[in-house]
N, C-alpha and C positions, 0 to 999 in steps of 0.2 A: 495490372494487379494493384499498383499504387493508387490508381483512380478509384477502384473498388473499395480499398481499404479506407481512403480518405472520406468517401461518402458514408460508408458504414460506421466509421468512427465518430461521425457526427450524429450518431443515433437516428439516422435517416430523417432528421427533422426538417431539412430543406430540400428533400428529394421530391420529384414529381414523376408521374408514371406514363408510359406510352406502351403501345403494343411492341413486344420484342420482335426481332427480324424473323420473317417467316422461314428463313433458311435454317434456323436452329431446329434440329430434329430431337426426338426423344431417345435415339439410340445412344447407348453409353451412359444413361442416367443411372445413378445409384438409388437404392430404395430408402433414401433419407431425405427429408425435407429440411429446408433451412430453418424452419420454426422448430424442428425437433432436435436440433444439434444439442441444446442444453440438457434435455432429458437423456439423450444418448450418452453424453459425456458423464453425467451423474451415474448412470447404470454402469458405465465402463469403470469408473472409480471404485464403485461398490464391488463389482466382480473382481477387480484387480487386488483389492485389499483382502477379500475373502479367500482368493486363490493363494495369496502370500501367507495368510494365516494357516491354511491347510498344508501348504508346502513346508512351512517351518515346523509344523508339528510332526510331519513325516521325517524330516531331516534330522531333527534334534533327538528323536528316540526311534531306534530302528524299527520297532514294532509297536507303535502307539496303541494304547488301549482305547476302547470306545469312549471312556470317560475323558481321556485326554484330548481326543479329537473334538468331543463336544465342548470342552473348555476352550480349546483353541478357536473353534468356530464362534463361540459366544464372544470371546475377547475381540476377534476380527470384526464381528457384526457391530459390536459397540464402537469400535474404532472407525468403521466405515461410516456409521451414522453421524458421529461427532464431526468426522473430517468433512463429509459432504455438507453438513449443516453450516459449518464455519465458512467454507468456500462459497457456498450458495449465497449466504448472507453478504458476502463481500462482492457478489456479482461476477465471480471469476469463471463461471460457466458460460458467459455470453460468448458467441462466436468470435467477436473482435478481441476479447480477452484471451481466448484460447490460442490466438495467433501470436501473442507476445510471449515467447518461450521464457525469456528472462524473468519476467514478473511471475509467471506460472511456477517456475522452478523455486523461486524465492519464497512464494506463498506455501508451496508444498513443504519445503524444508522447515519453515517456521511453524506451521500448523502441525505437522507430523512430529516434530521434536517436542513441541509443547504438550501434545496429547500424551506422549510416552514419558515425559518428565512427570506429569500428573499421575499417570498409571504407575510409575515406579514409586512415587510417594505413597500412593494407596497400598501397593504391595508391601512396602516396608512396615506398614501398620497392620498388615494381615499375616498373622503367624501361621495360618493354615494353608496358604496358597504359595505355590513355588513356580507359578507359570512364568512370571517375568524373569526369574532367575534362570529359567530353562529356555523353552522355545520362544519366549517373549523377546528376548534380545535378538534372536535370529529373525523373528517376524518384523521387528523394527527396522532391521537393515534391509531385508528382502522387500518389505512394503515401500520404503523410501525409494529403493532402486527401481522397483517395478512402476511406481507412480511417475517417476521422472522419465523412464523409457516410454511409458504409455503416452505421456504428454508430447514427446518428440514425434511419436507415430501419429498422434492426433493432429498435430500442426502440419505434418507432411500431407496427410489426407485432406485437411481442410484447404491447403493451398492447391492441391490438385482439383478439389471440388470447385473452387473459385475460378481458377484459370481455365479448367476444362468444362465448365458449366455442367457439372455432374449432378447437381441437386435434382431430386424428383420434382415434377411439376406441381405448382400450386396455383390454381386458378383464382383470379380475383376480379371484382368489378370496382372501378374507380369512379369516385364522385368528387368532383373538384371545381374550384372557383378560379383556377389559374388558366391563362391562355395556353393554347397548344404550343406556342413558340418556346415556352419555358421548359418543355419536356425533353428537349434534345439532350442526350447524354445519359439520362437515367435508364434508358432502355438497356444499355450494356450492364449496368449494375443489377438490375432486376432479372435479366435473363441469366446472368451468372449465378443468381440465387435461386433460380428455378421458378420465378414468378411469371405468370402469363395472364395479361389483361384480356379478359373476355368481354368487356364492355366499358364504355366511358360515357359519363353523364355530367352535364354542367349543373352546378348547384344553383338554387334560386338566388336571384339578386338580393342584395341587402334591402330590407324593407318591403319585400314582395307580399302580396296579399295571400291569405291562406288558400285561396282557390289555385293560384299558380303553384304553390308549394305542394298541394295535394296532387296535382296533375303530374308533376315530376316524380314524386315518390311512388305514385301508382305505376308509372312507366318502368321505374327501377325494380319494383316488386315483380311485375309481370315478366320482365327480362330474366331476372334471377331464377324464378320459379321454372323457367324453361331452359336453364343452362346448368352445366356442372360447375358450380362455384364453391370454393372453400372459404373465402373471406371477402369482406367489404372494406374498402379503403376510402376514408373520407379525408380529402386534402383541402385545407382551408386556413385562413388566418385566424388565430385564436381570438382576435378582437371582436369577431362576429359570432361568438359562441352562443350569445343569447338568441340569435336568429336561427342557429343550427339546432338547438335543443329540440324544437318542435318537429323539425325534419327528421331527426334521428328517432324521435318517438314514433313516427309513422313506420319506420323500418323494423321495429321490434317484433313484427309479426314473422320476420324471417329468422330461421334457426341457424344463423351464421354469425361469427364474430365480426364486430365493426371496429376497425382500427383508425385512429385519428392521427394524421400527419400534419403538424403545424408548419406553417410557412410565414415568412415575414419577420419583422424585427422582434416581435414577441416571442417567436419560436426559440430564440436563444435561451430564454429562461428555462425551457423544458429540456434543454440538453444536460442540465445538472440533475443529479440524483434527487429523488424525493424522499422525504421522511415524514413520519407522523409525530405530532406534538399534541398528545391527548387526543381529542376529537378533531383537531385541526391538521390539515395537510400543509407541509412546508417544503421548500426547495433549498437544498444545500448549495449555496452560491460558492463558498470556499471551504473545502475540507480541511481538517487538521493536518499537521505535518506528518503524524503517525496515526495509524489505526489503533483500536483498542487492543488487538492482539499484538501488534508491534510494540506498543507501549508496555504491555505486560511482559513480552519477552526481553525487552531492553532492561526493564526494571529487575527482572530476575537475574539477568547477567550482572547488573550493578550490585545487587545484594550479595550474590555468591562471590563475584570477583573481589569486592571490597572486603567482605568477611575473611576470605582466604588471604588476601594481601596483608590485612592487619595482623592476622595470626602468625603468618611467616615472618613478618618484619618487626613483630613486637620486641625482640631483644635489641635490634638496631635502633628502633625508636627510643627505647629506654636510654641507650648509650648516647644518642644525639641529645636527648633532654638534659642528661647530666652534664655533657659538654657545654651546652648553651648556658646552663646555670653557673658553671665554674668559669666560663670565659668572660662574661660581662654581666653587670646588674640588670635586672629587668625580668619580665615574665618569660616563660619558656615558649608559650604559644602567642602568636600575634593574630588579632582578629581585625578584620577590615570590612567595611560595608562594600558589597559588590552588587551589580545589576544582574539578575537571573532571568528565569523564564517568564516571559510576558512582562518584563520590566520590573518584576518583584525584587525588592531589596532583601538580601540575606547577609549573614556574617560568615565570611570565609575564614577558615582556620589554616594557619601556616606556622611552621617553626620561626621564631624570631631570628632574623639574620642581621639586624641593624641596631644602632644605638637609639634610634628614634622610632616612634610608633605613629606614623602619619595616617590619619583617618578622618578627614574633614574636607573643607572647601579647597585646600591646597595639598596635593599629593604629588611629589616630584619622583618620576621614574628613576630606577637605578641605572647607573652607567658602569662600565667595566672597572674603572678605578675609583669607584665612589667611596669616599672616606667614611661614610656613614655605616658601611658594612663591617661587621665584626670579623675576627679571624676565623671563628668557627663557621660564621654565616657565609663567608666566601666559599668555603668548601661545600656547604649545604646547597648554595645556589648553583654552583658549578655542576653538581650532580643531580640537581633538581630534587634532592632529598627533603628540602624544606616544604615541598608540596605535599608530601604524603599525609599529613594530618587532614587534608581535604577528603581522605577516604571516610572520615566521620560525616562530612557534608553529603557524601554519596549515600551513606546509610540512612541519614535523616531525610533524604529525598530532595534536598535543595540543589544537588549537583548530580551529574552522571559520570560514569567512568570516561565516556567519550562524548565530546561536544565542543562547541566554540568556547574558548577560554574566556572567563569573565574579567571585566576590567573594573577599576575603581569607579564609583558612581560619578565623580567629577570628570574622569576621563571619558566615560561612556557618553555623557551628555555632549562633550566636545566632539567626539568621533561621529556621533549621530548627525551633527550639523556639517561635518567635514565630508563624509562619504555617503553617497546615495545608496539606499537599501541597507544601510548598516542595521537598522532596527529589525530587519528580517532575521537577524541571528537570534532574536529573543523568541523565536517560534519553537525552540527546543531548549532543554536544560543546558546550562553551561557544563563543560566537562573538565576532568582532571588532565586529559590530553585530547588532542584532536587532529583532524586532517591537516590543518595548517601547521601544527607543531611538528609533525613527522616530515614536513617539507621544509623545515628550517625556520619557520616563522615563530621564533621565540624571542624572549627578552623585550627590550624597550621598542617603542614605535615613535621615533622622533620626527618622521615626515609623513605626509599624506599618502605617499606612494606605499610605504610599509604597511599602513593601515589598510589601504585598498587591497593590497595583495593578500593580507590575512583574511579579510572579509570575503574576498573571492573564493578562497579555499573553504571557508566556513559555509558559504551558501551552496557550494557544490556538494558539500557533505550532507546538508539538509535535504537537498533535492534528490540525492542518490543513496539515501540511508538504507542499510541492510544490516542484518546481525552479522553477516559475514564481513562486511566493511568494518564494523566495530571490532571484531576479533583481529582483523588485519592491523588496524591502527594500534591495538594493545600490544601485539607481538612486535611491531616495528618501533614502538616508543623507546624500549630499552636500548636499541641500536642507535637511535637518534641521541639519546642521553649520552651514550659513550662517545659519539662524535663531537658533542659539545658545541654545536653551531649556535652562535648568537647568545649563548648563555652568559649571564653575569649576575 
């Protein structure tokens, strides 16, 4: 199974084809081809969502009216189309993606929640509709549970299909420029996917004359017209595409799809997803740290969370401001230049806790018994209350509720030279709290070891981000503040 997943996960770009073992029989095959998994998964999602909408309408009102059922069906149909469109655009219906249950569940939760948040916002503006306040809430819960359960079943069935070679047979003809010795091993993968090679032909050599090319293409066409073939697979190096174009043109008289499998060093480029840039085709070599949907959901959490926190804490913020003003001369808020997303410089807001306002080429980190700290400032720093004005940074978009903590510009440059991969922290917005902070990485960073440890946590967070992880960090932050580890 690991062998199969490894090859499929490489988008089959360096696979070669041979005839599957003759001992593999058709008994026990399921009426689903490997190529049809995506459309079957899409249909299953649509059916699941429609069923959840119908069931929620029945359960929420003992004897629903035809109008109520029609409204529930229309709502579920709109939800299913939107849900499938988003997941399809992210490539989450590919067989290899359906096997990764964790990413599937995360995508389902994020997409389903976002759709219903938007639906709730529309319902609040619609005075004549009460669907979301009635069966819509039940539909949201039933739909989410049903989709997750369906994904568990789908993954189990796919594993059985791969390990038991249950996919329906797909006959193909292979055209290749690779020697037969390179085909050992792929037969296992292809037979598990239901592929059966009905013929194998060598491609014309590079620079061959048109006559030689025509003879080979004629043999291929004659063979395919006398065989039960579903697909033509062309395996060759992308570097010789100019020579292959004419050969492929000869095969266009055949009513079958032609699939190109690149091999060699240039094939690595085609393992990356393709995009369109106007009329030009481009390859995404490195994706962003978060997708558009993930950025939208994280930003929504930031706005809602920061807004609620500022509302609840407003009286305490006012008390802290008065205490700072009475305790020592100087401004209530302290602004300092910090390094943020993609290295952009922004002004961070904090309650002033010191007699000095360092914001230049020399910034000395605070120590536990630092004489520069005021009496009120010592209490504010101990409880991390001095950081709360950064909620304004969250609202203006320069920071997030959760992310790597930003450092002063001068320190950021020093750490960048000191710690390898330190700059990777800038792939996301800095945060008010973070994965490193709830693990005790707070306060000064006097040694390279403390910086490396903090960076290690930050990079793990970036690589494993999820909305659930953000919520977990936000819930654990108050407990860490009460523990007071490394606070000064």
